[in-house]
Every structure is written in structure tokens, then in C-alpha cells.
C-alpha positions in Angstrom: -27.2 -11.8 17.4 -24.7 -11.8 14.4 -21.5 -9.7 14.6 -21.2 -7.1 12.2 -17.9 -7.5 9.7 -15.5 -4.9 9.4 -14.4 -4.2 5.6 -10.5 -4.8 5.7 -9.9 -1.8 3.3 -10.8 1.7 3.1 -10.5 4.5 0.6 -9.2 7.5 2.1 -9.6 10.1 -0.9 -11.7 9.4 -4.1 -8.5 10.3 -6.2 -6.3 7.5 -4.5 -5.3 4.6 -6.4 -4.6 2.6 -3.4 -6.6 1.4 -0.3 -5.5 1.3 3.2 -5.8 -2.0 5.2 -7.4 -1.5 8.5 -8.0 -5.2 9.5 -5.5 -7.8 8.8 -6.0 -9.9 5.4 -4.6 -13.2 5.1 -3.5 -15.0 2.0 -6.4 -16.6 0.5 -9.0 -13.9 1.8 -11.6 -12.7 -0.5 -11.7 -8.9 -0.8 -14.0 -6.6 -2.4 -12.3 -3.8 -4.6 -14.6 -1.7 -6.8 -17.3 -4.3 -7.0 -14.9 -7.2 -7.9 -13.9 -10.1 -5.6 -10.0 -10.7 -5.3 -8.3 -13.4 -3.4 -5.4 -12.1 -1.5 -2.1 -13.6 -2.7 -0.3 -12.9 0.5 -0.8 -11.5 4.2 -1.3 -7.7 4.4 -0.7 -5.9 7.7 -2.9 -3.1 9.2 -1.8 0.3 7.6 -0.2 -1.1 4.4 -1.5 -0.3 1.0 -3.3 -2.3 -1.7 -3.7 -1.5 -5.3 -7.1 -0.3 -6.1 -6.5 -0.7 -9.8 -3.7 -2.2 -11.8 -0.6 0.0 -11.3 2.2 0.0 -14.0 6.0 0.6 -13.2 6.4 4.5 -13.1 2.8 5.3 -11.8 2.6 7.8 -9.1 1.0 6.2 -6.0 -1.8 8.6 -4.6 -2.8 8.6 -1.0 -5.0 11.2 0.7 -5.3 12.7 -3.0 -1.7 13.5 -3.0 1.3 11.7 -4.6 3.5 9.7 -2.1 5.5 7.6 -4.4 6.3 5.9 -7.6 5.6 2.3 -8.6 9.0 0.5 -9.5 7.2 -2.4 -10.9 3.8 -3.3 -12.0 1.0 -4.9 -9.6 -2.2 -6.2 -10.3 -5.5 -4.9 -8.6 -5.6 -6.2 -5.0 -1.9 -6.8 -4.6 0.2 -5.3 -1.8 1.6 -1.9 -2.5 4.8 -1.1 -0.3 8.7 -0.3 -0.3 9.5 -3.6 -2.2 7.5 -2.5 -5.2 7.4 1.4 -4.9 9.8 4.1 -4.0 8.9 7.2 -1.7 8.8 10.6 -2.9 10.0 11.6 0.3 12.7 9.4 1.8 15.0 6.7 -0.2 13.7 3.5 -0.7 16.5 1.6 0.4 16.2 2.8 4.1 13.6 4.2 6.6 16.4 5.7 8.7 17.9 8.8 8.6 21.4 9.0 7.8 23.7 10.8 10.3 27.4 11.8 9.8 29.3 11.7 12.9 32.7 13.6 13.4 35.4 11.9 15.4 36.6 13.7 18.2 40.1 14.9 17.7 
């Protein structure tokens, strides 16, 4: 019996310009994006984003059909899209933690 292979990327919404990794991708793995085979240049973890198309600096990133951020540098189709090359529309890109100000007790 042959084991059915799971596609490593899923499209969440037809308007999205990214795909979501649902299975670990290793550098050198061949992945199919829009009927084109691309060799992944790096490891990409589950839950991370991959460019569905070429994305230019300034392009909005769409997930679930809604903008979630903007590219700060261009990426090729099939490349990793994450906080190193996009900025969030919701939180500052330099940190994923909330900034809390504490008052000293007097």
C-alpha cells in the first residue's frame, strides 16, 4: 500500500498572495505553486507563509482575503514571508511582545 503524500502548502482564500505551510519544508524540497515547481531555498516551518507570487516591497500581504501586513523587501515566488521581510499591520515588527510600562512604588 502506498502512503498518500500531503501537500506542504495550502491556500486559505483565493485572494491571498501567500500560502501557508502545513508540513515542514526543507531546503532543496520541490514545491508546486500555481503549477510551477520551485525548489525551496531554506527550511520553512509549519504555520509560516510562502509567497504565492513575486511580491515587491510595499505590497500588501493577504491572508484569509484580508491584509495582514506589507512587504519591506521583495521576495520571489516560493520564498519565505515572515517578520524578516514584512511588517505587520497590527503590531510593531521589531517585537512580538506587548510593551508594558511599570510605575515604581513610592
